[in-house]
N, C-alpha and C positions, 0 to 999 in steps of 0.2 A: 806188132812188128816194129823193131827198132830201126835206127838209121842204117846200121850195117846191113840188115836184111833188105832194106829198101834199096841200098846201093847195089847189093848183090843181084837183086831182082832186075834192077835197071841195066846192069852190066850184061845180064843174060838175055835181055830183051823181053822179059816178062812184064805183062801189064798188071795193074792193080787187081783186075778181075781174076787173072791167072794165079796170083799169089794169095787170093782169098781175102784180101783186105781192101775194101773200098773206102771212100771218104767218110762214110758214117761210122765204120768200125774204127778208123784212125781217130776220128773226133771223140768217140766214146772212150778210147784208151787214153787220150790226152785228158779228158775230163776226169776219169778215174784216178789218173796219176796226180791230178791236182787236188781233188776233193777228199779222197779217202784218207791220206795221211793227216789231213786237217780235222777229220772226224774225231780222231783221238784227242786232240786239243779241245775241241768243242765239248766232248763228253767230260773231259777233265775239268774244264771251267764250270760246267753245270754241276758236277760233283762237289766242287769247292763251294759253290753257292749253298748247296744243301748242307754241307758240313758247317759252314758259318752259321746258318740258321739253327742247326742242332746244338752247336756249342754255345751260342749266345742265348738260346732259350731252352737249355737242357731240362730244367725242372718241368717245364710245360710239356715237352715232347717225350719225356721218359716213359709215360704209360703207353705211348703209341709204338714203342719198340717191341714188336711181336711179329710172328710169321705172317699174319694177315696184312700188316702194314708193309712187310717186305714184298709180298706179292703185288700190292698196289703200286709200290715204288718201282718195281720191275716193269709193270705195264706202262707207267708214266715215262720211264727211261726209254722203252721201246717206241712210244709215241714221239718222244723228242727226236729219236733217230729217223723215224718216218718223216718228220718235218724237215730234218736235215736233207733228205732226199729231194726236197723242192729245189735245191740248188741245181740238180740235174735238169729240171725243167727250164730254168733260166739258161743253163748251158746250151741246151738244144735250141732254144729260141734265139739266142744271141750269137752263138759260135760262128756261124757262117756270115753274119751281117757285119762283122768288124775284122780289123787286122789282128793278128795274133798278139802283137805288142800291146795294143790298146785293150784287147780282151783280157790279157793277164792282169792288167791294172784293175779292170772292172771286176774280175773274179775276186781279187783281194778285197775290193770295196764291198762286194756282195757278201763275202764270208764275214767280214767285220760287222756289217750292219745286221746280217742274219744272226750272228752269235750274240750281239748286244740285244737284239730283239728277244732271243730265246732266254737270255739272262733276265731281262725285264719281265717277260711273261712268267718265268719260273718264280721270281720274287712275288709277283702279283698272285699267282696261284697258291703259293705257300701262305702268304699273308691273308688272303681273302677266302680261300676255299678249304685250306687244310688247318691252319692254326686255330681258327675259332671252334672247330669241331672236335679237336683232340681233348679228351677228358681224362 
């Protein structure tokens, strides 16, 4: 429910329970509006890391470009998105404990730190778990 709907409900004397949106639903919608648009950038950054690895080490990874590897990369991409959902856990735990202004700054910090951790982990995984085993 957006601001106009909230104002209309308040003007008509309807409570949050009558409009079907309590504090938890509103909090979830706020979380979704923040995290989901940034998921695209998160995925793009992780794809850029993979592309850099492929371009810089192309002769080594060339034999691995097949349907089996595509399936494995798809599973790893899905796992990266499952890890991204950990942000919702932080959102639920912290959302009601702070003011909205400070929480917005904390969200950005969590997004940046989480994305940098994902990039670091991706580089480790490629360098240590994938690169040595490609033949």
